[in-house]
DRENPA-3360 file (N, C-alpha, C; in nm, 2 decimals, always signed):
BEGIN
1 = MQNGIMRK = -3.41/-12.52/+3.07/-3.47/-12.59/+2.95/-3.41/-12.53/+2.82 ~ -3.40/-12.40/+2.82/-3.34/-12.33/+2.70/-3.19/-12.37/+2.68 ~ -3.12/-12.39/+2.80/-2.98/-12.43/+2.79/-2.97/-12.57/+2.73 ~ -3.07/-12.66/+2.77/-3.07/-12.79/+2.72/-3.09/-12.80/+2.57 ~ -3.18/-12.71/+2.52/-3.20/-12.71/+2.38/-3.08/-12.66/+2.30 ~ -3.01/-12.56/+2.36/-2.89/-12.50/+2.29/-2.78/-12.61/+2.29 ~ -2.77/-12.69/+2.40/-2.66/-12.80/+2.40/-2.70/-12.90/+2.30 ~ -2.83/-12.94/+2.29/-2.87/-13.04/+2.19/-2.85/-12.99/+2.05;
9 = SLKHKIMS = -2.87/-12.87/+2.02/-2.85/-12.81/+1.89/-2.70/-12.81/+1.85 ~ -2.62/-12.77/+1.95/-2.48/-12.77/+1.93/-2.42/-12.91/+1.90 ~ -2.47/-13.01/+1.98/-2.43/-13.15/+1.96/-2.47/-13.20/+1.83 ~ -2.59/-13.16/+1.78/-2.63/-13.20/+1.65/-2.54/-13.15/+1.54 ~ -2.50/-13.02/+1.55/-2.41/-12.96/+1.45/-2.28/-13.03/+1.45 ~ -2.22/-13.06/+1.57/-2.09/-13.13/+1.58/-2.10/-13.26/+1.51 ~ -2.21/-13.34/+1.54/-2.23/-13.47/+1.48/-2.24/-13.46/+1.33 ~ -2.31/-13.36/+1.29/-2.33/-13.34/+1.14/-2.20/-13.31/+1.07;
17 = KNEEKFDG = -2.12/-13.23/+1.14/-1.99/-13.19/+1.09/-1.90/-13.32/+1.08 ~ -1.90/-13.40/+1.19/-1.82/-13.52/+1.19/-1.86/-13.62/+1.08 ~ -1.99/-13.63/+1.05/-2.04/-13.72/+0.95/-2.00/-13.67/+0.81 ~ -1.99/-13.54/+0.79/-1.96/-13.49/+0.66/-1.81/-13.48/+0.63 ~ -1.73/-13.50/+0.73/-1.58/-13.49/+0.71/-1.52/-13.60/+0.62 ~ -1.60/-13.71/+0.60/-1.55/-13.82/+0.52/-1.62/-13.81/+0.38 ~ -1.71/-13.71/+0.36/-1.78/-13.71/+0.23/-1.70/-13.71/+0.11 ~ -1.59/-13.63/+0.12/-1.50/-13.62/+0.00/-1.44/-13.75/-0.03;
25 = MLLAMAQQ = -1.39/-13.82/+0.07/-1.32/-13.95/+0.05/-1.42/-14.05/-0.01 ~ -1.54/-14.06/+0.05/-1.65/-14.15/+0.01/-1.69/-14.12/-0.13 ~ -1.71/-13.99/-0.17/-1.75/-13.96/-0.30/-1.64/-14.00/-0.40 ~ -1.52/-13.99/-0.37/-1.41/-14.03/-0.45/-1.42/-14.18/-0.47 ~ -1.44/-14.26/-0.37/-1.46/-14.40/-0.38/-1.58/-14.44/-0.47 ~ -1.69/-14.37/-0.44/-1.81/-14.40/-0.52/-1.79/-14.37/-0.67 ~ -1.71/-14.27/-0.70/-1.69/-14.24/-0.85/-1.61/-14.35/-0.91 ~ -1.53/-14.42/-0.84/-1.44/-14.53/-0.89/-1.52/-14.66/-0.91;
33 = HEGGVQEL = -1.64/-14.67/-0.86/-1.72/-14.79/-0.87/-1.82/-14.77/-0.98 ~ -1.79/-14.83/-1.10/-1.88/-14.82/-1.21/-2.02/-14.89/-1.19 ~ -2.02/-14.99/-1.09/-2.14/-15.06/-1.06/-2.24/-14.99/-0.97 ~ -2.20/-14.87/-0.93/-2.28/-14.79/-0.84/-2.28/-14.83/-0.70 ~ -2.39/-14.81/-0.63/-2.40/-14.83/-0.48/-2.38/-14.97/-0.45 ~ -2.43/-15.06/-0.53/-2.41/-15.21/-0.50/-2.27/-15.25/-0.49 ~ -2.19/-15.20/-0.59/-2.05/-15.23/-0.59/-1.97/-15.16/-0.48 ~ -2.02/-15.04/-0.44/-1.95/-14.97/-0.33/-1.98/-15.04/-0.20;
41 = LDTIFSFL = -2.10/-15.09/-0.18/-2.13/-15.17/-0.05/-2.05/-15.30/-0.05 ~ -2.04/-15.36/-0.17/-1.97/-15.48/-0.18/-1.82/-15.46/-0.13 ~ -1.77/-15.35/-0.18/-1.63/-15.32/-0.14/-1.62/-15.29/+0.01 ~ -1.71/-15.22/+0.07/-1.71/-15.19/+0.21/-1.72/-15.32/+0.30 ~ -1.82/-15.40/+0.26/-1.83/-15.53/+0.34/-1.72/-15.62/+0.32 ~ -1.66/-15.62/+0.20/-1.54/-15.70/+0.18/-1.43/-15.65/+0.26 ~ -1.41/-15.52/+0.27/-1.31/-15.47/+0.36/-1.33/-15.51/+0.50 ~ -1.45/-15.50/+0.55/-1.48/-15.54/+0.69/-1.45/-15.69/+0.71;
49 = ARKTDFYT = -1.48/-15.77/+0.61/-1.45/-15.91/+0.63/-1.31/-15.95/+0.63 ~ -1.23/-15.87/+0.54/-1.09/-15.91/+0.52/-1.00/-15.84/+0.63 ~ -1.03/-15.72/+0.67/-0.94/-15.64/+0.75/-0.98/-15.62/+0.89 ~ -1.11/-15.67/+0.93/-1.15/-15.65/+1.07/-1.22/-15.77/+1.12 ~ -1.26/-15.77/+1.24/-1.34/-15.88/+1.30/-1.49/-15.85/+1.31 ~ -1.53/-15.77/+1.22/-1.67/-15.72/+1.22/-1.77/-15.83/+1.23 ~ -1.75/-15.94/+1.15/-1.84/-16.04/+1.15/-1.83/-16.14/+1.26 ~ -1.71/-16.15/+1.33/-1.69/-16.25/+1.43/-1.66/-16.20/+1.57;
57 = GGGEGAAE = -1.63/-16.07/+1.58/-1.59/-16.01/+1.71/-1.71/-15.99/+1.80 ~ -1.83/-15.98/+1.76/-1.94/-15.95/+1.84/-2.03/-16.06/+1.87 ~ -2.00/-16.18/+1.83/-2.08/-16.29/+1.85/-2.18/-16.32/+1.74 ~ -2.25/-16.42/+1.74/-2.34/-16.46/+1.63/-2.45/-16.36/+1.62 ~ -2.47/-16.31/+1.50/-2.58/-16.23/+1.47/-2.56/-16.08/+1.50 ~ -2.45/-16.05/+1.57/-2.43/-15.92/+1.62/-2.40/-15.82/+1.50 ~ -2.32/-15.87/+1.40/-2.29/-15.78/+1.29/-2.42/-15.74/+1.21 ~ -2.51/-15.84/+1.19/-2.63/-15.82/+1.12/-2.72/-15.72/+1.19;
65 = KLVTSKFK = -2.73/-15.73/+1.33/-2.81/-15.64/+1.41/-2.75/-15.49/+1.39 ~ -2.62/-15.49/+1.40/-2.55/-15.35/+1.39/-2.58/-15.29/+1.25 ~ -2.57/-15.37/+1.15/-2.60/-15.31/+1.01/-2.74/-15.27/+1.00 ~ -2.83/-15.36/+1.05/-2.98/-15.33/+1.05/-3.01/-15.20/+1.12 ~ -2.95/-15.18/+1.24/-2.99/-15.07/+1.32/-2.94/-14.94/+1.26 ~ -2.81/-14.94/+1.20/-2.76/-14.82/+1.13/-2.84/-14.80/+1.00 ~ -2.88/-14.90/+0.94/-2.97/-14.89/+0.82/-3.10/-14.82/+0.85 ~ -3.16/-14.87/+0.96/-3.29/-14.81/+1.00/-3.28/-14.66/+1.04;
73 = KHEATALA = -3.17/-14.64/+1.11/-3.14/-14.50/+1.15/-3.13/-14.40/+1.04 ~ -3.05/-14.44/+0.94/-3.02/-14.34/+0.83/-3.14/-14.35/+0.73 ~ -3.21/-14.46/+0.72/-3.33/-14.47/+0.64/-3.43/-14.37/+0.68 ~ -3.46/-14.37/+0.82/-3.56/-14.27/+0.87/-3.52/-14.13/+0.84 ~ -3.39/-14.10/+0.85/-3.34/-13.96/+0.82/-3.36/-13.93/+0.67 ~ -3.33/-14.03/+0.58/-3.34/-14.00/+0.44/-3.49/-13.99/+0.40 ~ -3.58/-14.07/+0.46/-3.72/-14.07/+0.43/-3.78/-13.93/+0.47 ~ -3.74/-13.89/+0.59/-3.79/-13.76/+0.64/-3.75/-13.65/+0.56;
81 = KAASEKAE = -3.62/-13.65/+0.51/-3.57/-13.54/+0.43/-3.64/-13.54/+0.29 ~ -3.66/-13.66/+0.24/-3.73/-13.67/+0.11/-3.87/-13.62/+0.12 ~ -3.94/-13.66/+0.23/-4.08/-13.61/+0.25/-4.08/-13.46/+0.27 ~ -3.99/-13.40/+0.34/-3.98/-13.26/+0.35/-3.96/-13.19/+0.22 ~ -3.87/-13.24/+0.14/-3.84/-13.18/+0.01/-3.96/-13.19/-0.08 ~ -4.03/-13.31/-0.08/-4.15/-13.33/-0.16/-4.26/-13.23/-0.12 ~ -4.28/-13.21/+0.01/-4.38/-13.12/+0.06/-4.35/-12.98/+0.02 ~ -4.22/-12.94/+0.02/-4.17/-12.81/-0.02/-4.20/-12.79/-0.17;
89 = RVEQEKRR = -4.17/-12.89/-0.25/-4.20/-12.88/-0.39/-4.35/-12.87/-0.42 ~ -4.43/-12.95/-0.35/-4.58/-12.94/-0.36/-4.63/-12.80/-0.33 ~ -4.57/-12.74/-0.22/-4.61/-12.61/-0.17/-4.57/-12.50/-0.28 ~ -4.45/-12.52/-0.33/-4.40/-12.42/-0.44/-4.49/-12.43/-0.56 ~ -4.52/-12.56/-0.60/-4.61/-12.57/-0.72/-4.75/-12.51/-0.69 ~ -4.80/-12.53/-0.57/-4.93/-12.47/-0.53/-4.93/-12.32/-0.54 ~ -4.82/-12.26/-0.49/-4.81/-12.12/-0.49/-4.79/-12.07/-0.64 ~ -4.72/-12.15/-0.72/-4.70/-12.11/-0.86/-4.84/-12.11/-0.93;
97 = KERLEKKK = -4.92/-12.22/-0.91/-5.05/-12.23/-0.97/-5.14/-12.12/-0.92 ~ -5.13/-12.08/-0.79/-5.22/-11.97/-0.74/-5.18/-11.84/-0.80 ~ -5.05/-11.82/-0.82/-5.01/-11.69/-0.89/-5.06/-11.69/-1.04 ~ -5.05/-11.81/-1.10/-5.09/-11.82/-1.24/-5.24/-11.80/-1.25 ~ -5.32/-11.86/-1.16/-5.47/-11.84/-1.16/-5.50/-11.70/-1.13 ~ -5.43/-11.63/-1.04/-5.46/-11.49/-1.01/-5.44/-11.41/-1.13 ~ -5.32/-11.43/-1.20/-5.29/-11.36/-1.32/-5.40/-11.37/-1.43 ~ -5.44/-11.50/-1.44/-5.55/-11.53/-1.54/-5.68/-11.45/-1.51;
105 = REEKAEED = -5.71/-11.45/-1.38/-5.84/-11.38/-1.33/-5.83/-11.23/-1.36 ~ -5.71/-11.18/-1.33/-5.69/-11.03/-1.36/-5.70/-11.00/-1.51 ~ -5.63/-11.09/-1.59/-5.64/-11.07/-1.73/-5.79/-11.08/-1.78 ~ -5.86/-11.18/-1.73/-6.00/-11.20/-1.77/-6.08/-11.08/-1.73 ~ -6.06/-11.03/-1.61/-6.13/-10.91/-1.56/-6.11/-10.79/-1.65 ~ -5.98/-10.77/-1.69/-5.95/-10.66/-1.78/-6.01/-10.68/-1.92 ~ -6.01/-10.80/-1.97/-6.08/-10.83/-2.10/-6.23/-10.81/-2.09 ~ -6.29/-10.85/-1.98/-6.43/-10.83/-1.97/-6.47/-10.68/-1.96;
113 = KFNSESKI = -6.38/-10.61/-1.89/-6.40/-10.46/-1.87/-6.39/-10.39/-2.01 ~ -6.29/-10.43/-2.09/-6.27/-10.37/-2.22/-6.39/-10.41/-2.31 ~ -6.43/-10.53/-2.30/-6.55/-10.57/-2.39/-6.67/-10.50/-2.35 ~ -6.70/-10.48/-2.22/-6.82/-10.41/-2.18/-6.82/-10.27/-2.22 ~ -6.70/-10.21/-2.22/-6.69/-10.06/-2.26/-6.70/-10.04/-2.41 ~ -6.65/-10.14/-2.49/-6.64/-10.12/-2.63/-6.75/-10.20/-2.71 ~ -6.84/-10.27/-2.64/-6.94/-10.35/-2.72/-7.04/-10.26/-2.78 ~ -7.10/-10.30/-2.90/-7.20/-10.23/-2.97/-7.33/-10.26/-2.91;
121 = VELTDEQA = -7.41/-10.15/-2.88/-7.54/-10.16/-2.83/-7.64/-10.16/-2.94 ~ -7.73/-10.26/-2.95/-7.83/-10.26/-3.06/-7.95/-10.18/-3.02 ~ -7.99/-10.08/-3.10/-8.10/-9.99/-3.07/-8.23/-10.04/-3.13 ~ -8.34/-10.01/-3.06/-8.47/-10.04/-3.12/-8.50/-9.94/-3.23 ~ -8.60/-9.97/-3.31/-8.64/-9.87/-3.41/-8.68/-9.74/-3.36 ~ -8.75/-9.73/-3.24/-8.78/-9.61/-3.18/-8.66/-9.53/-3.14 ~ -8.57/-9.60/-3.08/-8.44/-9.53/-3.03/-8.36/-9.48/-3.15 ~ -8.35/-9.56/-3.26/-8.28/-9.52/-3.38/-8.34/-9.40/-3.44;
129 = AKLQEEID = -8.48/-9.39/-3.45/-8.54/-9.28/-3.51/-8.52/-9.15/-3.43 ~ -8.52/-9.17/-3.29/-8.50/-9.05/-3.21/-8.35/-9.00/-3.22 ~ -8.26/-9.10/-3.23/-8.12/-9.06/-3.25/-8.10/-8.99/-3.38 ~ -8.16/-9.03/-3.49/-8.15/-8.97/-3.62/-8.21/-8.83/-3.62 ~ -8.32/-8.81/-3.54/-8.38/-8.67/-3.53/-8.28/-8.58/-3.46 ~ -8.21/-8.63/-3.36/-8.11/-8.54/-3.29/-7.99/-8.51/-3.38 ~ -7.95/-8.61/-3.46/-7.84/-8.58/-3.56/-7.88/-8.48/-3.66 ~ -8.00/-8.49/-3.72/-8.05/-8.40/-3.82/-8.07/-8.26/-3.76;
137 = SKKSVKES = -8.11/-8.25/-3.63/-8.13/-8.12/-3.57/-8.00/-8.05/-3.55 ~ -7.90/-8.13/-3.51/-7.76/-8.07/-3.49/-7.70/-8.02/-3.62 ~ -7.73/-8.11/-3.73/-7.68/-8.07/-3.86/-7.74/-7.95/-3.92 ~ -7.87/-7.93/-3.90/-7.94/-7.81/-3.95/-7.89/-7.68/-3.87 ~ -7.86/-7.70/-3.74/-7.81/-7.58/-3.67/-7.67/-7.54/-3.72 ~ -7.59/-7.64/-3.75/-7.46/-7.61/-3.81/-7.47/-7.54/-3.94 ~ -7.56/-7.58/-4.03/-7.57/-7.53/-4.16/-7.64/-7.39/-4.17 ~ -7.72/-7.35/-4.07/-7.78/-7.22/-4.07/-7.68/-7.11/-4.05;
145 = PAVPGPSG = -7.70/-6.99/-4.11/-7.61/-6.88/-4.10/-7.59/-6.83/-3.96 ~ -7.48/-6.79/-3.92/-7.45/-6.74/-3.79/-7.53/-6.61/-3.76 ~ -7.53/-6.52/-3.87/-7.61/-6.39/-3.85/-7.72/-6.39/-3.95 ~ -7.85/-6.39/-3.91/-7.96/-6.39/-4.01/-7.96/-6.27/-4.10 ~ -7.98/-6.29/-4.22/-7.98/-6.18/-4.32/-8.12/-6.13/-4.34 ~ -8.14/-6.03/-4.42/-8.28/-5.98/-4.45/-8.35/-6.07/-4.54 ~ -8.48/-6.07/-4.53/-8.57/-6.16/-4.61/-8.69/-6.08/-4.65 ~ -8.76/-6.12/-4.76/-8.88/-6.06/-4.81/-8.86/-5.92/-4.85;
153 = DNAENSKK = -8.95/-5.83/-4.80/-8.95/-5.69/-4.84/-8.82/-5.62/-4.78 ~ -8.78/-5.67/-4.67/-8.66/-5.61/-4.61/-8.54/-5.63/-4.70 ~ -8.53/-5.75/-4.76/-8.42/-5.78/-4.85/-8.42/-5.69/-4.97 ~ -8.54/-5.67/-5.03/-8.56/-5.59/-5.15/-8.52/-5.44/-5.12 ~ -8.57/-5.39/-5.01/-8.54/-5.25/-4.97/-8.39/-5.24/-4.95 ~ -8.33/-5.34/-4.89/-8.18/-5.33/-4.86/-8.11/-5.32/-5.00 ~ -8.16/-5.40/-5.10/-8.09/-5.41/-5.23/-8.10/-5.27/-5.30 ~ -8.22/-5.21/-5.29/-8.24/-5.08/-5.35/-8.15/-4.97/-5.28;
161 = EDDVEDEE = -8.14/-4.98/-5.15/-8.05/-4.88/-5.08/-7.91/-4.90/-5.13 ~ -7.86/-5.02/-5.15/-7.73/-5.05/-5.20/-7.71/-4.99/-5.34 ~ -7.81/-5.00/-5.42/-7.80/-4.95/-5.56/-7.79/-4.80/-5.56 ~ -7.87/-4.74/-5.48/-7.87/-4.59/-5.47/-7.73/-4.54/-5.42 ~ -7.68/-4.61/-5.32/-7.54/-4.57/-5.27/-7.44/-4.59/-5.38 ~ -7.45/-4.69/-5.46/-7.35/-4.71/-5.57/-7.37/-4.60/-5.68 ~ -7.49/-4.56/-5.71/-7.51/-4.46/-5.81/-7.45/-4.32/-5.76 ~ -7.47/-4.29/-5.63/-7.42/-4.17/-5.58/-7.27/-4.17/-5.58;
169 = EDEKEKNK = -7.21/-4.28/-5.55/-7.06/-4.29/-5.56/-7.01/-4.27/-5.70 ~ -7.09/-4.32/-5.80/-7.05/-4.31/-5.94/-7.06/-4.16/-5.98 ~ -7.16/-4.09/-5.94/-7.17/-3.94/-5.97/-7.06/-3.87/-5.91 ~ -7.02/-3.90/-5.79/-6.91/-3.83/-5.73/-6.78/-3.86/-5.80 ~ -6.76/-3.98/-5.85/-6.64/-4.01/-5.92/-6.63/-3.94/-6.05 ~ -6.75/-3.91/-6.11/-6.74/-3.84/-6.24/-6.68/-3.70/-6.23 ~ -6.69/-3.63/-6.13/-6.64/-3.50/-6.11/-6.50/-3.50/-6.06 ~ -6.44/-3.62/-6.04/-6.30/-3.62/-5.99/-6.21/-3.65/-6.11;
177 = LRPNSGNG = -6.08/-3.60/-6.09/-5.98/-3.62/-6.19/-5.92/-3.76/-6.17 ~ -5.90/-3.83/-6.28/-5.83/-3.96/-6.27/-5.68/-3.94/-6.28 ~ -5.60/-3.99/-6.19/-5.46/-3.98/-6.20/-5.40/-4.03/-6.32 ~ -5.29/-3.97/-6.37/-5.23/-4.02/-6.49/-5.12/-4.13/-6.45 ~ -5.04/-4.17/-6.54/-4.94/-4.28/-6.51/-4.83/-4.23/-6.42 ~ -4.82/-4.09/-6.41/-4.71/-4.04/-6.33/-4.76/-3.99/-6.19 ~ -4.88/-4.05/-6.16/-4.94/-4.02/-6.02/-4.97/-3.87/-6.01 ~ -5.00/-3.81/-6.13/-5.04/-3.67/-6.13/-5.18/-3.66/-6.20;
185 = ADLPNYRW = -5.19/-3.55/-6.29/-5.32/-3.53/-6.36/-5.29/-3.46/-6.49 ~ -5.38/-3.48/-6.59/-5.37/-3.42/-6.72/-5.49/-3.32/-6.73 ~ -5.45/-3.19/-6.74/-5.55/-3.08/-6.76/-5.54/-3.02/-6.90 ~ -5.63/-2.93/-6.94/-5.63/-2.88/-7.07/-5.51/-2.80/-7.11 ~ -5.45/-2.72/-7.02/-5.34/-2.64/-7.05/-5.21/-2.69/-6.99 ~ -5.21/-2.78/-6.90/-5.09/-2.83/-6.85/-5.11/-2.97/-6.79 ~ -5.01/-3.04/-6.76/-5.01/-3.17/-6.69/-4.90/-3.18/-6.59 ~ -4.91/-3.26/-6.49/-4.80/-3.27/-6.39/-4.79/-3.42/-6.34;
193 = TQTLQDLE = -4.67/-3.45/-6.30/-4.64/-3.58/-6.24/-4.56/-3.56/-6.11 ~ -4.56/-3.66/-6.03/-4.49/-3.64/-5.90/-4.44/-3.78/-5.85 ~ -4.33/-3.76/-5.77/-4.28/-3.88/-5.69/-4.26/-3.83/-5.55 ~ -4.21/-3.91/-5.47/-4.18/-3.86/-5.33/-4.08/-3.76/-5.32 ~ -3.99/-3.75/-5.43/-3.88/-3.65/-5.42/-3.90/-3.53/-5.52 ~ -3.97/-3.56/-5.63/-3.97/-3.46/-5.74/-4.12/-3.43/-5.78 ~ -4.13/-3.31/-5.84/-4.26/-3.27/-5.89/-4.23/-3.20/-6.03 ~ -4.29/-3.25/-6.14/-4.27/-3.19/-6.27/-4.40/-3.14/-6.33;
201 = IYFCFKIT = -4.40/-3.02/-6.39/-4.52/-2.96/-6.45/-4.49/-2.93/-6.59 ~ -4.58/-2.96/-6.68/-4.56/-2.94/-6.82/-4.67/-2.84/-6.87 ~ -4.63/-2.73/-6.93/-4.73/-2.63/-6.98/-4.75/-2.65/-7.13 ~ -4.86/-2.62/-7.19/-4.89/-2.61/-7.33/-4.91/-2.47/-7.38 ~ -4.83/-2.42/-7.47/-4.84/-2.28/-7.52/-4.88/-2.29/-7.67 ~ -4.97/-2.19/-7.70/-5.00/-2.17/-7.84/-4.91/-2.07/-7.90 ~ -4.84/-2.10/-8.01/-4.74/-2.00/-8.07/-4.81/-1.95/-8.20 ~ -4.82/-1.82/-8.21/-4.88/-1.76/-8.33/-4.78/-1.68/-8.40;
209 = NL = -4.80/-1.67/-8.53/-4.70/-1.59/-8.61/-4.72/-1.44/-8.58 ~ -4.62/-1.37/-8.55/-4.63/-1.22/-8.53/-4.63/-1.15/-8.66;
% end
């Protein structure tokens, strides 16, 4: 059975090849007929009438039967091919529409997801009041000092202690010598200045007449 199918397929290929071997010649003939297929057929049947016994050699009606049988044969082939190509186009269009519809559904789903995530929720008066309380509470926590300072009597006592410390520091400073412009000091009988390299001392003497 398999060998029979292979022989049939091979025979079909050979026949197809034989049919196509004249395509170049026939196309060249068709291109020279400005009247199209009708003029081409007219030329072929004229050739058969003039150069062959096509119409008379087979008896009465034989030529018409032969033409009709060949016409029906190739008509069936042409119609089957056209139907197959049409079905293929319909299937391709169907697949194209399905892909387009799928893409539209995916885009619609993405849009719905985005809208659901970004839409504004309307609050009731009670919810709005509660939300405002939370915002005010967070704001007051941010504005309060990080380290609580003294208040009341503690604040006053702390201020007095600071004043006492300042007065004690002023008393200590009174007994200290203030440096002069030469980073030294001025004393009653002498003065001195200094740098990182040098030290200079100036003495004051009282000169009396002998």
